[in-house]
ZARO-103024 format. One record per residue: x, y negated, z negated of N, C-alpha, C, O, CB in turn; residue in three letters. Coordinates in steps of 0.05 Angstrom, whole numbers, plus 5000, padded with zeros to 4 digits. Glycine has a CB too. Layout:
ZARO-103024
XYZXYZXYZXYZXYZAla...
//
This chain:
ZARO-103024
797701758897795301928892793501798871794501668852796202218882Met791001828875789101708856789301828828789902068825786201748866Lys789001658808788801768781786001878777784001758787789501558760Lys785702108764783202238762782402258732784002308715783302518774Leu779802208727778802238700776902468698774902478713777401978691Lys777402658680775602888676775002908646776702848629776903148687Tyr772602998641771903068613773003348609772003548619768803058608Leu775103368593776503628590777703648563779403488555778603658612Ser776903848548777703868520780204048517780504248530775503988503Phe782003958500784304118491786104218514786704448516783304358476Ala786904028530788904098551791604098539793303938545788703908575Leu792104298520794504288504795904558504797104638484793904198476Ile795604708526797004968528799904938520801004718521796805078556Gly801105148512803805138501805704988520807404838510804905418496Leu805505038546807104888565806804588562808704438561806604978593Trp804204498561803704218563804304068537804303818536800904168570Ser804904208516805804078491808503948495809103748482805904268468Leu810104058512812903978514813703888542816003808547814704198505Thr811903908561812603868589812503578596811903398580810804028607Ser813203528622813203258632810403138632808403288631814303248661Cys810302878632807702738631806102778656807202778678808202438627Glu803502818653801702868676800502608685800302418670799503068669Ser799602598710798102368720795202378712793702188718798402358751Glu794402588699791602618692791002458666792402478647790902908688Leu788802308667787802178643785702358631783802438644786601898650Asp786002438606784202618593782902488569784002298557785502878585Thr780602588561779302498537781002578513782402778514776402608535Ala780802428491782302508467781402788458779202868463781802308444Pro783302928445782703198437782503218406783503408394784803398448Thr781303018394781003028365778603198357777203298374780802738353Asp778203228331776103408322773303318329771603478335776303448292Gln772903048328770202948334769502998363767303068370770002648328Ser771502968380771003028409770403318413768703388429773402948426Asn771903498399771403778401768603848393767204008406773403938384Ser767703738371765003788361762903698381760903838386764503648335Thr763303468394761403358412761303518438759103588448762003068419Glu763603598448763803748473762404018471761104108489766603778483Val762804138448761704408444759204408427758604608414763804588432Phe757704188429755104178414753004348429751504488416754203888411Lys752904318455750904468471752304628493754604578500748804268483Thr750904828503752004988525752304808550754204848565750105228531Ala750504628554750704448577753304278575754704248595748204258578Glu753804168551756204008549758804178551760804088561756203848523Ser758604428541760904608543761504668572763904708579760304868528Ala759504668589759904718617761604498630763004548650757304738632Glu761604258619763204038630766204098627767803998643762503768617Thr766904258607769704338605770504508629772704478640770204498578Val768804688637769404858661769504678686771304698702767305078665Ile767604498688767604318712770004138712771204108734765104148711Asn770804038689773203868688775704028694777503928708773403738661Gly775804268683778204438688778404508717780604508729778004688671Thr776104578730776104648758777104408775778604438794773304728767Trp776104168768777003928783780003888780781403828799775503678773Ala781003908756783803878750785404098764787604048775784403888720Lys784404348764785704578775786104538805788004658817784104828769Phe784404388818784604338847785804078854787204068875781904358858Asn785303868839786003598848788303468833789403268842783603428846Asn789003558809791103438794793803508806794103718818791003518764Asp795803338803798403398813800603218802800003018790798403388843Gly803003298807805303148799806602998822807802788819807403318785Thr806403118846807402988871805403058893803503218889810203088878Thr805702938916804002998939804303288949802603388963804502808961Phe806503408941807003688949806003888927806004128931809903738955Ala805303778904804303948882801603848874801303688854806303948858Asn799503918888796803838881795104088878794304208897795603648903Ile794504148853792704358847793604638856795904678862790104308859Gly791704818855792305098862793205138891794405338897789905278856Phe792504948908793504958936796604988936797705108955792704708951Ser797904888916800804908914801705198914803605268927801904768889Thr800205368899800905648898800505778925802205928934799105788876Val798305718938797705838964799705748985800605919001794905768973Met800405498985802305399005805105529000806505599019802505089004Arg805805548975808405678968808505968977810506058988809005658938Ala806306108973806206388980806506419010808006599019803506508972Ser805206259026805506279055808206189065809306299084803306119069Asp809305979052811905879060814106089056816206089069812605619045Ala813706269037815706469030815206739045816506939039815706519000Met813406739065812706979079814206999106816306879110809806989083Gly813007159123814207219149813107059173814507039193813807509155Ser810806949170809406839194809306539196808906439218806606939194Asp809806399174809906109175812806019178814506079161808605979149Val813305879200816005769204816005479195815305299210816905799234Ala816805429170816705159159818904989170821205079172816905179128Val818204739177820204549186821704449162820504309145818904319202Leu824304499160825804429137826604139135827604039115828404599136Thr826003989157826503699156824103539147824003299148827403599183Asn822003689138819503559129819203579099820103779087817103679143Lys818003379088817503379059815603599050813703659065816503109050Tyr816103709027814103889015814904159008815104228984811803909033Gly815504339028815904619022818504729035818704969038813504769032Phe820404559041822804649054824404839035825305049044824604409062Ala824704759010826304918992824705168983826005368974827104758967Thr822105158985820505408980821105609002821505838997817505338978Thr821005509027821505679050824305799050824606029059821205509076Tyr826205659038829005769037829505939013831706049010831005539038Thr827505978996827706148972829606038951830506178934828606428980Phe830105778952831905658932830405508910831705408892833805468946Ser827805508912826205348893824905508871825205448847824205188907Glu823305708879821605838859823106008838822006058817819606018874Met825606078844827206218824828706018805829906098786829206408837Glu828505768812829905558797828305468773826105348775830505308815Asn829205538749827605488724827305188718825605118702829005628701Arg828905018731828704728725827404578747827104328745831504618720Thr826504708768825204578790822404488783821104598765825104758815Ala821504278796818904158789816504338796814604348781818603898803Gly816604478818814304638826813804868807811504898799814804748854Arg815805028800815205238780814105128754812405248741817705398774Pro815104898746814104768721811204688724809504738706815804528714Leu810504578747807804488752805804728753803704718740807604338778Phe806604938767804805168770804305308743802005368737805905368790Ile806405348728806205468702804305308684802505428671808905498688Trp804705048683803004878666800104878676798204878659804004608665Gly799704868702797004868713795505118705793105108696797104838743Met796705358707795405608701794805628671792605708664797105838710Leu796805568654796305608626794605388614793205438594799005608611Tyr794505148625792604948616789705038621788005008605793204668629Ser789305148645786605248652785905478634783605498625786505338681Ala787805658629787305888611786505778583784605888571789806068608Ile787905578573787305488546784605358545783105388525789405278537Asn783805208566781105088566779005308566777005288552780804918591Asn779405518581777505738582777505888555775405978546778105938605Met779705908542779806028515778005868496776605988479782706038504Asn778105608498776405438481773405488487771805518469777005138485Asn772705498512769905548520769005818510766905838498769605528550Val770606028515769806298506769506318476767706448466771906498516Ile771306178462771206198432768906048420767906118399773806088421Ala767905838434766005658422763205668434761305568421767005378424Lys762805798457760305778470758005908455755805808456760505898498Ile758506128441756406268427755106098405752806148398757506528415Asp756605918394755605748372754305488381753305338365757805678353Ala754205448408753005198418749905228418748805438416754005138446Thr748604998421745704988424745005038454746504958472744604718415Glu742905178458742005228486741005508490741205678472744305178505Gly740005558513738805818519741006028522743305968529737105808544Ser740306278517742206498521743006518550745306588556741006758511Gln741206468568741806478596744006278604745806348619739306408613Glu743906038593745905838598748605918586750705878598745105558588Lys748506018561750906098548752306328564754706328567750306198519Lys750706508574751806728590753206628615755306718622749606928597Asn751906438628753006328652755706198646757706248660751106118665Gln755806028626758305878619760506078611762806048619757705678597Val759806268594761806458585762806628608765206688611760706638563Lys761006718626761706878648763606728667765606848676759306968664Gly763106478673764806328690767506268677769506268690763506068697Gln767506228651770006178636771806438637774206418641769506098607Ala770506668633772106918633773206968661775407068664770307148623Lys771606908681772506958709774806778716776706858729770206918728Ala774606518709776806338715779306408700781506388711775906048709Leu779006488675781406578659782606818673785106838676780606648630Arg781007008682782007248695783407168721785507288728779707438701Ala782306978736783606888761786406778756788206828771781806678775Phe786606618735789306508728791206738720793506738730789006308704Cys790406918704792207138696792807318720795007428722790907308674Tyr790907348739791507508763793807378779795507518789789007538780Leu793807118781795906978795798606998781800707018793795306688799Asn798506998754801007048739802007328744804407368748800407008709Ile800207528744801007798748802007838777803808008782798707988743Ala800907688796801607728824804207598832805607698850799407608841Ser805007378819807407228828809707238808812007158816806606948833Phe809307318783811507298764812707578758814507598740810407188738Tyr811807778772813008048768812508208793810808138810811708188743Gln814108418796813708598820811108748818809608718798816208788822Phe810608918838808109058840807509228816809209358804808209238864Ser804909228808803909408787804609698793805209848775800909368784Tyr804409768819804910048827807910108826808610348828803810098855Leu809609918824812509958821813110018791814610208785814109718830Lys812009848773812609888745810509728729810809488724815509798738Asp808409868720806309728705807209648677805809488664803809898704Lys809409758668810409688641812209448641813109358620811809928629Ser812809328665814609108667813508858652811208788655815109038696Ala815208748635814408508620814208268639815908238657816508448597Leu812108108635811507908656811207628644812707448651808907978670Thr809207588627808607328616806907358591805707568587807207148637Ala806807148574805107178550802207178555801207068575805706948531Pro800707318538797807308539796707138516797507188493796607598537Ile795006948522793606788502790606818506789706758528794606488502Tyr789206898486786306918488784806748468782406738467785407208485Thr786306608451785206428432786106148438788206108450786006508403Glu784505938430785305668435787905598422788505678399783105468425Pro789605458436792205378426792005108411790304948418794305358448Ser793805068392794004818378797004748376798704898384792704838350Ala797504508365800304418363802004618347804304648353800404138349Ile800704748328802204928311802305218321803505388308801004928283Thr801105268344801005538355803805638361805505498373799305558380Thr804405878352807005998356807006138384805206288390807806208334Val809006088400809206208426809506508425810806608406811506088441Gly808306648443808306938443810507038462811506898479805607048451Lys811107288459813007428476811507518502809107498504814307668462Ser813107608521811907708546810307958542811108138526814107758567Lys808107978556806508228556807008378582808008258601803508158553Ser806408628582806808798606804708738627802508628621806809088599Ser805308818652803308798673800808958665798508858670804408898699Leu801109188653798809348646797009208627794609218629799809618634Glu798209078607796608928587795208688600792908628593798308838564Asp796608558618795308328631793008418648790908298648797408178648Ile793408638663791208738680788908848664786608838672792308948700Tyr789508958641787309048623785508818615783108848615788509188598Thr786808588608785208358601783608248625781308188622787108128590Leu784908238648783608148672781108308678779008198683785508148696Ile781408568677779108748684776908718663774508718670780009048685Lys777708688638775708658617774108398621771708388619777008658589Ser775608178626774307918631772407928655770207828653776407698635Asp773308048676771608058701769208238698767108178708773308148724Leu769608468684767308638678765208498661762808518667768308898664Thr766208358641764308198625762907988641760507948639765808068601Asp764507848658763407628674761307738694759207608698765607488690Ala761807968705759908088724757208138710755108088722761008348735Asp757308228686754808268670753508008662751107978663755408448646Asn755107818652754107568643752807398665751007248659756207408629Leu753707438689752707268712750607408729750007318750755007188729Leu749607638719747807798736745207648742743907708762747108058722Lys744407458726741907318731742407028740740506868742740207308706Asp744906968747745606688754745506648784746606808799748406618742Tyr744306428792744306348820745606068821744705878809741406328832Thr747806058836749405808836748205608857746705688875752305858843Arg748905358854747905148873750105058892749504898910746804918857Asn752505148889754605088908756905288906757105428886755704798904Asn758605298926760605508928763105448911765005608911761405548956Lys763205218898765305168879764905338854766805398840765404868871Asp762405408848761705548824762305848828762205958850758705508818Lys762905978805763506258805760906418800759606368779765606338784Ile760206598818757906768814758907058816761307108816755606718835Asn757007248818757807538818759307608844761007788843755307718816Arg758707478866760307528890763207458886765007608893759107358913Asn763707228874766507138869767807328849770107418853766506858858Val766407398828767507578808768307848821770507948815765407628785Val766607958837767208208850769408178871770908368876764708328863Asn769607948883771807898902774507898887776408008897771507628916Gly774507768864777007778847777608058838779808148838776707588823Ile775508198829775808478821776908648844778608828839773108598811Leu776008608868777008758891780008718894781508898900775508678917Ala780908468891783808408892785308548870787408668874784208108891Arg784108548846785308678823785708978828787909078825783708628798Val783509108836783709398840785509468863786709688863780909508846Tyr785709298883787709348905790509338893792209498901787409138927Leu791009148875793709128863794309368845796609458845793808868846Asn792309468832792809688813792409968824792710168810791109648788Thr791809978850791510238863789010388856788910638860793810408856Gly786910258848784310378842782610338867780910168868782910258816Glu783010518887782010468913779010478915777810298928783110678932Trp777710668903774710678905773410438892771410338903773710938892Ser774510348870773510108857773909858874772209688875774710068829Lys776209848887776809618904774809598927773809388933779709638916Ala774309828940772409838962769609758953768209608966772310108975Ala768709868930766109808919765709518913763709398919765509978895Ala767709398900767609118892767608938917766108738918769909038874Ser769209008937769208848962766508848975765708648986771408958981Ala765209078975762509098988760608908974759008768987761409378987Lys760608908947758808728932759508438938757708268941759008788902Ile762108378938763008098942762007978968761207738969766008078941Ala761908138989761208029015758208039022757407959043762708169037Lys756608139003753708149007752607869011753007698993752308298984Glu751307819033750107559038752007369052751307139057749307439012Gly754407459059756407289072757307419098759307559098758807229053Tyr755807379120756507509145759107389157759807169151754207489165Pro760407549174762607439189761707219208759607239220764107669204Leu763307009209762506779225762506849255763807039264764406539220Met761006699271761006729300763806659310765106489299758906539313Ala764706799331767506759341768306469345770506389336767906909367Pro766606309358767406029364767705859339769105659339765305909382Glu766505939317766805789292769605799282770505629266764905899270Lys771205999291774006019283775605779291777705719280775306279294Tyr774605629311776005399322775405139307776504929313775405369351Lys773605149287772604909274774604789254774204559246770004969261Asp776604929247778704809230778904909201780504799186778304529230Gly777305099193777405209166777404979146779104969128779905379162Phe775504799149775404569132772704519119772304309106776204329148Asn770804709122768104659113767004889096766705109106766304619138Asp766404829071765505029052762805149059762105359049765404909024Ile761305019077758705119085759005349105756905469112757004899096Thr761305409115761705629133760505879121760905939098764805679139Asn758906029137757406259126759206469114758306629098755606379148Val761606479123763506689114764806629087765906799074765506739135Glu764906369080766306289056764706379031762306319028766805989055Trp766006519013764806608988765406418966763706368948765806888981Ile767806298966768706128944770605928956772305988973770106288921Trp770305678947772105468957771905218939770605218919771505398986Gly773205008948773104758934772504538954774004478972775904698919His770104418950769204208969770603948963771303888940766204168966Ala770903788984772203528982770303308991768603349009774803518999Gln770503078979769002838987771002618990773302638983766802768965Thr770102399002771802169006772802058979775001948977770401949022Gln771102078959771801978932773602168917775202088900769301918916Glu773402428922775002628908776302808929775203018936773202798888Gln778602728939779702858962782602938959784002998979779402688986Ser783702928935786502978931787403258941789603288953787202958901Asp785703458937786503728946786703748976788103918986784403938936Ala785503568991785603559020788503509030789103559053783803349031Ser790203419012792903359021794303609032796203589047794503238998Tyr793303849024794504089034794404099065796104229077793104329022Ala792403969076792103979105794303839120794803889144789403859113Phe795703659106798003529119800203729126801903679144799103309102His800303949112802204159118801004359138802404449157803104299092Tyr798504439134797204649149796404559177796504709196794904749134Leu795504309179794404209204796704109222797903909216792303979199Asp797204259243799504199260798604089287800204069306801204449265Val796004019290795003929315793503669315793103539336793204139327Ser792503579291791003329290792803089288794903109276789103339265Ser792002879301793702639302794002509274796002379268792602429321Ser792002559257792102439230793702599210794202499188789402419219Gly794602839218796302999200799102889200800202809220796303299209Ser800302879176802902729173805302919174807202849188802902579147Phe805203149161807603309159807703539180809803609190807903429132Tyr805303649186805003869206807404059205808604119225804703749234Tyr808104159181810604309177810204609178812204759180811904229152Ser807704709176807204999175806805099204804505169211804805059157Phe808905099219808805209247808705509246809205629225811205109263Met808005639268807805929269810306049281811605929299805306009285Ala811006289272813206439283812106549310810006669311814106669264Asp813606509332812706619358812206919358810507019372814806559379Pro813607069341813107359339810407409326809207629331815307489323Tyr809407219311806707249299804607239321802707389321806207029278Phe805007059340803107039363802907299378800807379388804006809382Lys805207439379805307689395803607909383803108109395808107789397Ala802607869358800908069345798108069355796608259351800908029315Leu797307859369794507819377794007909406795707879423793707519374Phe791608019410790708079438790007809451789107629438788308269437Asp790407799477789907539491787007469491786307239495791007559519Thr785207669488782307609488781307539460778907469457780807849499Asn783007559440782307499412781707199410783307039420784607589393Asp779507119397778906839394781106689379781506449384776306809378Ile782606829362784706709347787106649365788606459359785606889324Arg787506799386789706749405789506479418791506359424789806969426Tyr787006389421786606129434787505889418787705669427783706089441Gln788205939392789005719375792005659377793005469365788405789346Leu793505829392796405789395797005599418795605619439797806059399Phe798905429415800005269437802805169431803505129407798105029443Ser804405149451807105049447807004739445805804609461809005129470Trp808304639424808304349419809704209442811804299452809604279392Asp808603989451809703839474810603559466811303399484807703819496Asn810603489440811303219432814303199428815603389420809803149407Leu815502959433818302929430819203009401817802949382819102629435Pro821503129399822603239374821203489364822203619346822603029353Ser818903549376817403789368817103989390815904199388814703719357Arg818303929413818004099437818904379431821104429421819603979460Glu817204569439818004859436817204979410817505229406820904889440Gly816204819391815104939366812405059372811004969391814904729343Leu811605259357809005389362806905299343807105339318809305699361Leu804905169353802605079337800505299335799905429355801404819348Lys799405329311797105509307795005339294795105279270797905759290Tyr793005259310791005059302788705179287786405139294790004909326Ala789305339266787205459250786105249231783605239227788305699234Lys787805089219786904879200786904609213789004529225788604889174Phe784704459211784604189222783004019203781004099192783304199251Lys784003769200782503579184779703529196779403549221784003309183Phe777803469179775303349189776003069200778102959194773203339166Lys774202949216774702679226775302479205776702279210772302589243Pro774402529181774802339158777402399144777902279123772502349139Thr779102579154781702649143781402769115783102709097783502409142Leu779402929111779203099087778603389097777903429120777002999067Ile778903579079778303849086777804019062779303999042780603969102Gly775604169062775004349039777104569038778204649058772104459041Asp777504679014779604879010778205149007776405188991781204818984Ile779205339023778005609022779605789002782005789002778005739050Val778105928985779206108965778606398971780206578966778206038937Tyr776306448983775406728987773506739010771606569012774206848961Met773906929028772106959051771207249054772507429043773506869077Arg769107289069768107559074770207729089770407969084765507549090Ala771707599107773707739123775707879105776508109110775107559142Ala776507739083778407869065777208119052778608309048779207669043Glu774608109046773308329033773108569053773408799044770508249024Met772708519078772808729098775508859098775809109099772108629126Tyr777608699097780308799097781008959072782409169073782308569101Leu780108869049780509019024779109279025780209489018779608849000Ile776609279034775109529036776409719055776709959049772209469046Glu777409619078778709799098781309909086781810149089779309639123Ala782909749073785409839062784910039040786310249038787109609052Glu783009979023782410169001781410439011782210649001780310038982Ala779710429031778810679043781110839055781311079052776610629064Glu782810699069785110839082787010959061787911189064786710649100Ala787510809040789410909020788211139004789611298992790210679001Arg785511149002784311368988783811619006782811818997781611278976Ser784611589031784411819050782011809068781711989085784312069034Gly780211619065777811589082778511429107777511209111775411459067Asn780311539124781511389145779411309166779511089176783711559158Val777611489174775611419194773811189184773211009200773811669200Ser773011199159771410979148773010719148771910509154770411039120Gln775610739142777310499142777410379170777210129173780110579133Ala777710539190777810439218775110309225775110109239778510669237Val772910429217770310319223770010029212769109849225768010489211Thr770909999187770709729174772609539187771909309193771309749143Val775109629192777009459206776009359233776209129240779709609210Leu774809539248773809469275771409279274770909139293773109719290Asn769909279252767809089249768908799249767908619262766109139223Gln771208769235772508509234773708439261773408219272774608499212Leu775108639273776408589299774308509320774808329336777908839308Lys772108649320770008589340768908309336768408169356767708789337Ser768708219311767707949306769707739316768907509320767307909276Ala772207809320774207619330774707669360776507539371776807649315Arg773207839373773507909401776208039406777208019428773107669419His777408159386779908299389779408589398777208699394781608289363Ala781408719409781208999416780809159391782309119372783609089432Asn778909349391778609519368780809719366782109779386775809659369Thr781309809342783510009338782610279347780510379338784310009308Tyr784210409364783610669374786010849374786211049388782410659402Ser787910779357790510919356790411159337788211269331792710739348Gly792711239328793011469311791411439285791311219274796011519304Ser790211659276788711659251790511749228789511809206786211829253Leu793111759232794911819210794711599190794611359197797811849220Ala794611669165794011479144795911239145795011009144794211609116Gln798511289147800411069146800110879170800410639168803311179147Asn799410989193798910829217796510639213796610409221798510999242Asn794410749202792010579197792610369176791710139180789710759189Val794010439155794610239135796310019147795909779142796210379111Ile798310089163800009889176798309709193798809459194802210029193Asp796409809208794709649225793009459208792609229216792909829242Glu792109549185790509379168792209149156791308929154789209539145Ile794609219148796409009137797108799158797408569152798909139126Leu797408889183797908689205795408519208795708269212798608839231Ile793108639207790608479210790308279187789308069191788208669211Glu791208349163791208159141792907919148792007689143792208299115Arg795207969159797007739166795607569187795707319185799707849177Arg794407689207793107539228790607379218790307149225792207729250Lys789007509201786507389193786907179170785406979169784607599184Glu788807229153789007069128791406869129792106759109789307249104Leu792506819153794606629156793906369143791706259148795306589186Phe795706259127795305999115793405989091792905779080794305819135Gly792406219082790506229060791806329034790406389014788206399067Glu794406359034795806409009796506699002797006748979794306298987Gly796306879021796707159015799407279023800007509018794507319027Phe801107129037803507239049805307359028806007599029805007029064Ser806207199009808107298989806807508970808107708964809307068973Leu804407458962803107648943802707918956802908118943800407538933Ser802207928982802008178996804708318998804908568996800808139024Asp806808169003809508289004810208408977811308628976811608069012Ile809708268955810208368928808508608923809408818913809708148907Ile805908588929804008808923804709068937804509278925801208718931Arg805509048962806009288978808909368977809709568990805209239007Thr810509228961813409278960814609258988816309418996814009548947Gln813709069003814709019030817008829030818208769009812508919048Gly817608719053819808529055819108309074817508349093822408669063Thr820208069070820007859090821507949115823608069114821207589078Val820307889138821507949164821607689180819607589188820008179179Val824007599185824407359202826707419221828807519213824907099185Arg826407339246828607379265828607149285826607029290828307649280Lys831007089295831106869315829506919340829207149348834106819323Pro828406709352826906739376828806729400829106519413824706519378Tyr830106959405832206969426831807229441830407419433835006959413Val833007239465832807479482834907679474836407639454833107409511Asp835107899489837008109483839908019484841708149473836608349501Thr840507799497843207689499843707479478845907359477843707579526Glu841807429461842107229440841606949449842206759434844807249429Gly840406919472839806649482836906569476835206749475840306629513Lys836406309470833706229464831706309486832306279510833605929459Pro829406409478827306469497826006209506825206039490825206669485Ile825706189532824605939544821505949544820306159549825705899572Lys820305719540817405689542816705449558818405259561816105679514Val814405439569813605219587811605039572809705129559812305329613Gln812104779574810304579562809504369583810904339603811604449537Ile807404229577806703999593806903749575805403729556803804019605Thr808703569582809203339565806803149565805003179583811703189574Thr806602959546804302779546803902619572801702539578804602579523Pro806102579587805702429613805102609636805002519659808202269619Asn804702879630803903059651806103219664805503379682802402919671Gly808503179656810803319667810903599656810803639632813403169662Thr811203799674811504079665814504129663816004079682810104269684Val815304239640818204299637818604549620816704629606819604059624Lys820904659622821604899607823504819584825504679588822905109625Thr822904919560824504849536825005099520823805309526823104629519Val826805079501827305309483824905349464824105159451829905259467Asp823905589463822005649442823305649415825605739412820605919448Gly821805549394823005529368821305659347818905639347823405229361Arg822605809329821205949308822505909281823005679273821006249314Gly823206129268824406109242827205989243828606009263824606379229His828005859221830705749218832205869194834605819192830605449216Ser830806019177832106139154831706449156829406539159830806039127Ile833906589155833806879160834907059138835207299141835306939185Phe835606929115836607089092836206929067835306699067839607159096Asn836907049044836606929018838806719014840806719029836607138996Phe838606548994840606348989843406458985845406318990839806178966Pro843606698975846306818971847306958996849307108995846207018948Asp845806919018846507019045846107319048846907439068849406959051Lys844707449029844007729031841507759048840007569051843707859004Thr841107999059838808049076836208059060836208119036839208309092Glu834007999073831408039061830908329055831408499072829107929079Phe830008389031829608669022827108679005826108468995832008779006Val825908909001823608938983824508878954826808908947822409218984Pro822608788938823008758909825408588902826908648884823309028896Asn825708368916827808178910827007988889824707908887828708028936Ser828907908872828407708851827607448864826207288851830907678833Arg828407398889827807138901824807118907823806888912829307118927Tyr823307338907820407318912818907218888816607118891819407588921Tyr820007248865818407198840818506898832820606768834819507368817Leu816306798823816206538811817606548783817306738769813306428808Phe819006338777820506338751818906198730817306008735823206198755Ser819206298705818206158682820005918676822405948676818006348656Ile818905678673820605438670822505448646821805568626818805198668Pro824705328649826705318628825505178603826205258580829205158637Gln823804978607822704848583821005038567820805008542820904608593Lys819705228580818105428565819905598547819205658525816505598584Glu822205678558824105838542825205668519825605778497826405928560Phe825705418523826805248502824805208479825605188456827604978514Glu822305208486820205148466818805398456817105388438818204958477Asn819405628468818305878459820506088457821006238476816005978478Asn821906098434824106288431823206578433824906758437825506238405Pro820606628430819606908431819607018460819307258463816806918420Asn820006838480820306948507822907098511823407198533820106718527Leu
//
């Protein structure tokens, strides 16, 4: 992987003081550098830009590159991605033996990535008011810093503890809102409620600070992004009317894509539906490595390990544009696996990373309306999305639970591979569901393929290979195996945990 150079001040979060060496080359963090970086609001913005680049492109291995690592882990631990365990990258995540392991490399990487970004944003927030520059520029920089800090804490709240609606007093992780230094004393865990209080405060501030800001690309955080994050937050905390309202604001100006665009590969940030993402170029393309797992149909993809569960395909109507993306693999050693060609490399073997889309906001709005009792309105919003995918509209029971179940299924169908599988399971206190692809007699279900030489043959359909936790117990709600672990090194260096 390429070594990356970013202008980034004080990447010294408590984790990174004691953790393994990073591949990132950073500018010195001495006092003179601090003074120079935070001399003007314009220069302070480079800290956000550098942090964003590092947050997406820095990594310790080819399987741990930026925030995509979190999204890939979330989907690998869900119900719909059947990960090939003989492929490099996410096999031990799929088997639930990695993320609970305090000494494993991935939990260590994710923890450090989140808290390093938090610490950088703490520096920006603490110092921006004293910089030279217009108030408008200061507001923009502070608003984006608060939003990115909130996004990091939201991921900590989402993956390091069970649902807020299960126990909002559950201790989760430390809160740091001031810049850290070598002498900073590590803090104890804060509750989910305290973490979400900070998240909401940061996002509310950011929404106000960015009210006059117009961004020049979708990597930047604007009010649409802030409200999209807020919609996720309110969905987590059960504030249904606020979730629906924020989702509506977030998707303003971002129409649902034309049906045929769904086949383009989810690789282009210019897609009209994308609200937030990370663009890739030939010179800066490390985050694109995620496509080697997601892209199971392009010849240039190397691992193609995120295959689909055949039972997932059964959720789609045959007239649904998304249904056309499924095909049984016909290549030797891969025969009978189910490909879902949602993600595809661009011809140049790079791909932009999607963080937020209008479709997700439709789903949040629909779920929030249903949970608040506005079932008819929920169905109306849900069917707007279904119609855009040429799927059959929902016309079933208007019982609240039935509508909610339908919306949650639609989330799985629409957001496959975008990092929501595990966080939705934790949020809803649901459970992973995986079962062998066999008939009522326990025999493999046969599927038909056409080999590369044109021969039509029947082979065993293949889906999941892991059906329980490492201790051989059944998948259940609120399992410790779902939670990301705080690294052992953090406990060793912060006795207050």
